[in-house]
VEXSEDO-58697 format. One record per residue: x, y, z of N, C-alpha, C in turn; residue in one letter. Coordinates in steps of 0.001 Angstrom, whole numbers, plus 500000, padded with zeros to 6 digits. Example, Ala and Ser with C-alpha at 12.3 -4.5 7.8 and 13.67 -1.06 7.14 Angstrom:
513190494310507800512300495500507800513200496700507800A
512850497750507080513670498940507140512900500030507870S
***
This chain:
488556470196492029489611471175491837489183472293490893K
488478471951489843488052472960488878487096473967489521A
486194473467490366485245474356491043485973475278492022A
486979474742492703487764475557493643488552476626492882Q
489105476252491747489839477203490921488912478312490428H
487742477942489957486769478923489472486370479885490586E
486158479365491779485807480207492925486938481192493246K
488177480722493194489337481584493458489454482677492400A
489261482328491149489342483317490060488237484356490220V
487036483910490536485935484856490747486252485813491888Q
486826485298492975487189486157494099488228487198493680Y
489232486781492949490281487717492512489676488838491685V
488816488509490743488218489549489916487252490431490704F
486508489859491630485657490683492504486513491621493348R
487630491092493854488559491887494653489089493074493846F
489553492821492638490090493896491790489014494936491494I
487839494481491102486752495405490785486354496224492014A
486258495573493162485883496269494384486936497300494782N
488197496921494698489280497857495036489262499058494103Y
489184498819492820489199499925491853487994500845492042E
486846500278492321485654501110492502485664501851493838S
486472501398494784486536502026496107487691503005496264S
488587503064495297489826503830495457489574505307495796K
488662505971495097488390507385495385487806507559496783K
486938506638497169486339506719498504487394506473499578R
488306505562499350489390505307500299490207506569500496I
490573507211499406491387508434499474490637509542500207V
489378509751499863488641510846500503488317510554501968S
488001509316502310487640508974503687488837508891504630D
489986508449504116491134508199504995492150509336505018T
492152510176503989493158511228503913494490510745503374G
494564509490502971495778508963502357495694509138500845L
496813509423500227496859509440498771497006507995498282S
496789507783497006496966506443496449498414505971496630V
499432506799496325500798506332496578501070506006498056P
500475506748498977500640506430500397500017505074500721E
498851504831500161498205503532500344499091502420499792F
499651502627498599500535501631497994501740501338498886Y
502344502388499438503525502203500288503158501399501535V
502057501748502179501630500993503360501342499535503005L
500712499311501862500409497944501441501688497143501212A
502681497756500597503942497058500327504717496771501602A
504542497608502606505297497471503851504549496698504925A
503336496265504627502495495638505635503169494459506330Y
504032493748505659504704492572506231505492492915507490H
505823494190507698506466494630508930507972494540508957G
508580493999507924510034493885507882510647495155507315K
511889495413507700512599496548507124512853496273505646E
512801497338504852513070497209503426513720498482502926M
514548498357501908515157499544501311514043500373500696K
514027501654500994512942502491500481512993502605498959S
514167502495498377514285502644496925513573501540496152S
513418500342496719512761499279495959511276499554495747I
510720500455496554509309500790496367509063501365494976L
509958502225494506509746502834493183510599502215492085H
511650501470492446512476500864491397512043499442491045T
511337498773491958510923497390491698509424497181491892E
508945497414493100507563497049493443506539497823492618I
506659499150492575505676499977491863506270500656490638Y
507229500007490024507935500570488884506987500968487753K
505994500185487477505102500452486348503645500695486772R
503437501033488007502075501241488501501587502654488217S
500284502768488014499669504080487860499768504848489171Y
499866506150489068499908507065490210501056506760491163Q
502153506264490621503244505913491534504620506122490911S
504839507266490318506178507532489809507135507726490986N
508443507696490754509395507790491871509174509002492783P
508863510140492222508625511330493042507438511171493974G
506364510598493471505172510389494305505417509362495406R
506146508310495083506441507291496094507354507867497170I
508372508617496780509268509235497763508502510219498646K
507618511015498039506803511958498815505869511211499761A
505344510083499315504463509275500162505216508745501374A
506440508277501170507243507780502291507502508904503289V
507877510080502797508119511226503696506868511575504487R
505736511624503799504477511970504453504091510934505508S
504220509670505165503869508605506114504790508616507319L
506065508917507107507008509019508233506632510188509137C
506270511308508547505924512477509360504643512265510158S
503768511383509686502512511098510396502606509890511320R
503770509260511372503961508142512283503548506788511754G
503222506696510467502831505417509879504035504577509443Y
505156505238509218506384504564508781507551505133509574M
508627504351509654509889504810510235510945504677509152E
511862505626509113512917505616508107514256505742508805K
515214504928508394516547504923508988517588505032507879Y
518713505656508187519841505675507269519886506899506383G
520927506926505561521131508054504654520150507964503489S
520073509031502745519091509073501660519345508014500596T
520599507703500322520888506706499283520647505276499748N
520795505010501016520641503641501523519604503553502630N
518583504362502564517623504384503659516761503124503676S
516347502790504875515515501623505125514235502125505788V
513115501549505396511829501933505989511164500707506586V
510265500980507524509479499922508152508149500536508577R
507096499794508430505783500258508855505716500209510384I
505014501156510977504836501188512426503524500484512779T
503310500198514054502010499624514446500837500527514029P
501022501830514088499971502764513652499681502585512159L
500724502427511364500558502206509928499890500880509627G
500279499831510363499653498508510172498173498567510516R
497840499251511599496431499388511970495654500140510886D
496244501211510362495568502018509340495300501199508086A
496298500483507596496117499721506362495167498543506586I
495191497968507769494272496860508058492830497349508135M
492618498516508736491264499072508787490746499370507386Q
491612499912506539491220500199505154490879498901504438I
491734497906504573491485496619503909490170496006504381A
489941496035505689488718495442506233487466496186505782S
487524497496505783486339498297505481486036498388503981K
487075498526503159486856498844501748487207497733500753Y
488057496800501154488594495891500143488227494431500379I
488440493929501574488308492489501807486875492001501813L
485964492827502168484564492393502262483833492561500939N
484382491972499893483763492112498586482976490900498292C
***
């Protein structure tokens, strides 16, 4: 068990280091901003979610993700077909599209998971 735990911890730290070192390359290669990447990552599960929880709960204290940037990221992703948004501005719900799932999976496979 101790060896398995050590292996898991090493993977987590390699993952974090690899992601952080790849972030600029991800942004320049994909055309997504960091907040757009964050939104796609949070929505990857494919279920509908209130768009407000992205900036009030999930990324409340994250770097490069203040409420304005997250809201702009959602608008941008919707306009490019990566996300769908339903409802009024106060109670809107978002969901990732198949195009968005493919985009985030390609990014994960190319830049993050193979560490």
